[in-house]
C-alpha positions in Angstrom: 122.3 119.3 100.6 120.0 116.0 100.4 117.5 115.6 97.4 114.6 115.6 100.1 115.8 119.1 101.0 116.5 120.8 97.9 113.3 119.7 97.1 111.6 121.2 99.8 113.4 124.5 99.4 112.0 124.6 95.9 108.8 124.1 96.4 108.5 126.8 99.3 110.1 129.1 96.8 107.2 127.7 93.9 104.6 128.1 96.7 105.8 131.5 97.6 105.6 132.7 93.9 102.2 131.5 93.4 100.9 133.5 96.5 102.3 136.8 95.7 103.2 136.8 92.1 100.3 134.9 90.6 98.0 135.7 93.7 96.5 132.6 94.2 94.1 131.9 96.8 95.7 130.0 100.0 93.5 126.8 99.4 95.0 127.1 96.2 98.6 126.9 97.3 97.6 124.2 100.1 96.8 122.0 96.9 99.4 122.5 95.3 101.7 122.4 98.2 100.1 118.6 98.8 100.5 117.9 94.9 104.2 118.7 95.0 105.0 116.8 98.3 103.6 113.6 96.5 105.9 114.2 93.4 108.8 114.5 96.1 107.8 111.2 97.8 107.2 109.3 94.5 110.8 110.4 93.3 112.2 108.7 96.2 115.9 109.0 96.4 116.2 111.0 92.6 116.5 114.5 92.5 113.9 116.7 90.9 116.6 117.6 88.4 117.1 113.6 87.6 113.4 113.3 86.8 112.3 111.7 83.2 109.5 111.5 81.1 109.6 107.9 82.0 109.8 108.2 85.5 106.4 110.6 85.7 105.0 107.5 83.4 105.7 105.3 85.8 104.4 107.4 89.0 101.1 108.2 86.6 100.6 104.1 86.2 101.3 103.4 89.9 98.7 106.1 91.2 96.1 105.1 88.3 96.6 101.3 89.5 95.8 102.4 93.1 92.8 103.9 91.9 93.2 107.4 91.5 90.8 108.7 88.6 91.6 110.2 85.7 90.7 113.9 87.2 92.7 113.5 90.0 96.0 112.8 88.1 95.3 115.5 85.6 95.2 117.7 88.3 98.6 116.1 89.5 100.1 116.7 86.1 99.2 120.1 85.5 100.8 120.9 88.8 103.9 119.2 88.2 104.3 120.7 84.8 104.1 124.4 85.9 106.1 123.6 88.8 109.2 122.1 86.1 108.3 125.5 84.1 109.3 127.4 86.9 112.1 125.6 87.5 113.4 126.2 84.2 112.5 129.6 84.3 113.6 130.6 87.5 116.2 128.1 88.7 118.1 127.0 85.2 116.5 123.4 84.6 116.4 122.4 81.5 113.9 120.1 80.7 110.2 119.6 82.0 109.8 115.6 82.3 106.1 116.4 82.3 105.6 117.7 78.7 103.2 115.7 76.4 101.9 113.5 79.4 98.1 113.2 79.5 96.3 111.7 82.6 94.3 108.5 81.8 90.6 109.1 80.8 87.7 108.9 82.8 83.9 108.2 82.3 82.2 111.4 81.9 80.3 112.1 84.9 77.5 114.5 84.7 76.9 117.1 87.7 73.8 116.0 89.5 71.3 119.0 89.7 67.9 119.1 91.2 64.4 119.7 89.7 63.3 123.0 89.7 60.3 121.7 92.1 62.7 120.0 94.5 64.8 123.3 94.4 62.2 125.8 95.3 60.9 122.8 97.8 64.5 123.2 99.3 65.0 127.0 99.7 61.2 127.3 100.8 61.8 127.6 104.8 59.1 128.7 107.0 60.6 129.0 110.3 61.5 132.6 111.3 64.0 131.6 114.5 67.8 133.1 113.8 69.4 130.2 112.1 66.4 129.3 110.2 66.3 133.0 108.5 70.2 132.8 108.1 70.0 129.4 106.3 66.8 130.3 104.1 69.1 133.4 103.0 72.3 131.0 102.1 70.1 128.5 100.4 68.2 131.6 98.4 71.6 133.1 97.3 73.3 130.4 96.2 70.2 129.1 94.2 70.0 132.9 93.0 73.6 133.4 91.8 75.3 130.2 91.5 78.2 131.0 93.8 80.7 128.4 94.7 80.6 127.6 98.5 84.2 129.3 99.2 83.2 132.5 97.4 79.7 132.7 99.9 81.5 131.7 102.9 83.8 134.7 102.5 81.1 137.5 101.4 81.2 140.3 103.4 78.4 143.1 103.6 80.1 145.4 101.0 80.1 143.3 98.2 76.0 143.2 98.3 74.2 145.9 96.2 70.5 145.4 96.5 70.0 148.5 94.7 71.4 147.5 91.5 70.2 144.0 92.5 73.8 142.0 92.3 76.5 140.7 94.4 80.4 141.1 93.9 82.6 137.9 94.3 86.1 137.0 94.4 86.4 133.2 92.7 89.2 131.2 91.5 92.4 132.8 90.7 91.2 135.8 92.7 89.2 136.5 90.0 85.8 138.9 90.7 82.9 138.9 88.8 79.5 140.4 89.6 76.6 138.3 89.8 72.7 139.5 89.5 71.1 139.0 92.9 67.2 137.7 92.6 64.3 139.3 94.3 63.7 136.2 96.7 67.5 136.4 97.6 67.5 140.1 98.4 64.7 139.7 100.7 65.9 136.9 102.6 69.4 138.5 103.1 68.0 141.7 104.1 65.5 139.6 106.7 68.5 138.0 108.0 70.9 141.1 108.2 68.2 142.8 110.1 68.8 139.8 112.9 72.4 139.0 112.5 74.8 139.0 115.5 77.7 140.7 115.5 81.4 139.6 117.4 82.2 142.8 119.4 85.9 141.5 118.8 85.5 142.2 114.9 86.4 145.8 115.3 86.0 146.7 111.5 84.0 148.5 109.1 80.5 147.1 108.9 81.0 146.8 104.8 83.9 144.6 105.8 82.1 142.5 108.1 80.9 138.7 106.7 77.6 138.4 105.7 77.0 134.8 107.2 78.2 134.1 110.8 77.2 131.7 113.9 75.5 132.4 117.0 78.8 134.1 118.4 79.0 136.6 114.9 81.8 134.3 113.7 82.3 134.0 110.0 80.6 130.4 108.8 83.2 127.9 107.7 82.4 125.7 104.6 81.6 122.7 107.0 79.1 124.7 108.6 77.2 125.5 105.5 77.6 121.6 104.2 76.0 120.4 107.2 73.2 122.6 107.7 72.3 122.2 104.2 72.3 118.2 104.4 69.7 119.4 107.6 67.3 121.2 105.5 67.2 118.6 102.5 66.3 116.2 105.3 63.9 118.3 106.7 62.4 119.8 103.4 61.9 115.9 102.4 64.3 116.2 99.4 65.3 112.4 99.2 68.8 112.8 97.9 72.1 113.7 99.2 72.3 117.9 99.0 75.8 119.6 99.0 76.2 123.5 98.2 77.6 122.4 94.7 74.7 120.6 93.8 72.4 124.1 94.0 75.1 125.7 91.9 74.7 122.9 89.4 70.7 123.4 89.5 71.3 127.2 89.2 73.4 126.5 85.9 70.9 124.0 84.6 67.8 125.8 85.2 69.0 129.4 83.7 70.5 127.7 80.7 66.7 125.8 80.3 65.0 129.0 80.6 67.5 130.8 78.4 69.6 128.5 76.2 72.8 131.3 76.3 75.5 129.3 77.4 77.9 132.5 77.7 75.7 134.2 79.9 75.6 131.0 82.3 79.6 131.0 81.6 80.3 134.6 83.0 77.6 134.2 85.8 79.4 131.0 87.0 82.8 132.7 86.8 84.3 129.8 84.1 87.4 130.5 82.5 86.8 128.2 79.5 83.7 127.8 78.2 84.2 124.0 78.0 83.6 123.9 81.5 80.1 125.3 81.3 79.4 123.0 78.2 78.7 120.4 80.6 75.3 121.8 81.2 74.4 121.6 77.5 74.2 117.5 78.1 72.0 118.3 81.4 69.7 120.7 79.4 69.7 118.2 76.6 68.6 115.5 78.8 65.8 117.6 80.0 64.5 118.5 76.4 64.3 114.9 75.7 61.8 113.8 78.3 59.8 116.7 77.4 60.0 115.5 74.0 59.3 111.8 74.8 56.5 113.3 77.1 55.0 115.3 74.3 55.8 114.3 70.9 53.0 111.9 69.4 55.9 110.0 67.3 58.2 110.0 70.2 55.7 107.5 72.0 57.4 103.7 72.1 55.8 101.3 69.9 53.4 98.4 71.5 53.3 95.7 69.3 50.4 92.8 69.8 
């Protein structure tokens, strides 16, 4: 058996393990498959069992030299490390060549958030045609609850609780969380659902039907949503490239500015680690710095004559 075919077989078993044992989403498994395929390509004629720490270092150096960023390399290393841990546990491998390796550091970039005024201007859609009603509900929900794009497009009607004012979403790692639903979002979603078209081929319970669909009643794709948000940003006079994740950043930043409660923002965003949420404290500090500079008499820059 060739090194490639043996590696392909092991990767297939690992992906099956991730899907059925770890219960990772199909998209996450697809990303793992891509990263592991890259490992095999970089290994060339070497079998997985022959890979050493020096080989992985050389792979990382080569990828970084071609312009791959630190975060992307860190993701690759994490994927490869988990794969070799699996091989040790399940297939009698004796070493993990990825242990102890770290990705090159990347310059920290803060997530870009809209101002409160910009966000309200974006979501304040006045048109009342079918697609405008739907898009208004999408924008209000993104800003109200800080959902990820995948969480919004996969949302079913049964996940909405208008009485309690909550929405139940399934995020990364198939983890479920309950997020508050604001009054503006509830009103917009109710209005959309009263007009929402049905696909006759969807012979399923009303509660299991997708919340957001197109004209034919089919569930919206992430690409559909991205395109519509860009279109609305232009229509509403927002002079920046707006994408769904920017609304999630705006939600987090604005809630943190108002409450200062980092733990609550972590829970609502569904971050496993609070360090992921802490990036928003930098955004909050930037906001506070601007307020201070504009308001405090001792913060004014001195003018020399």
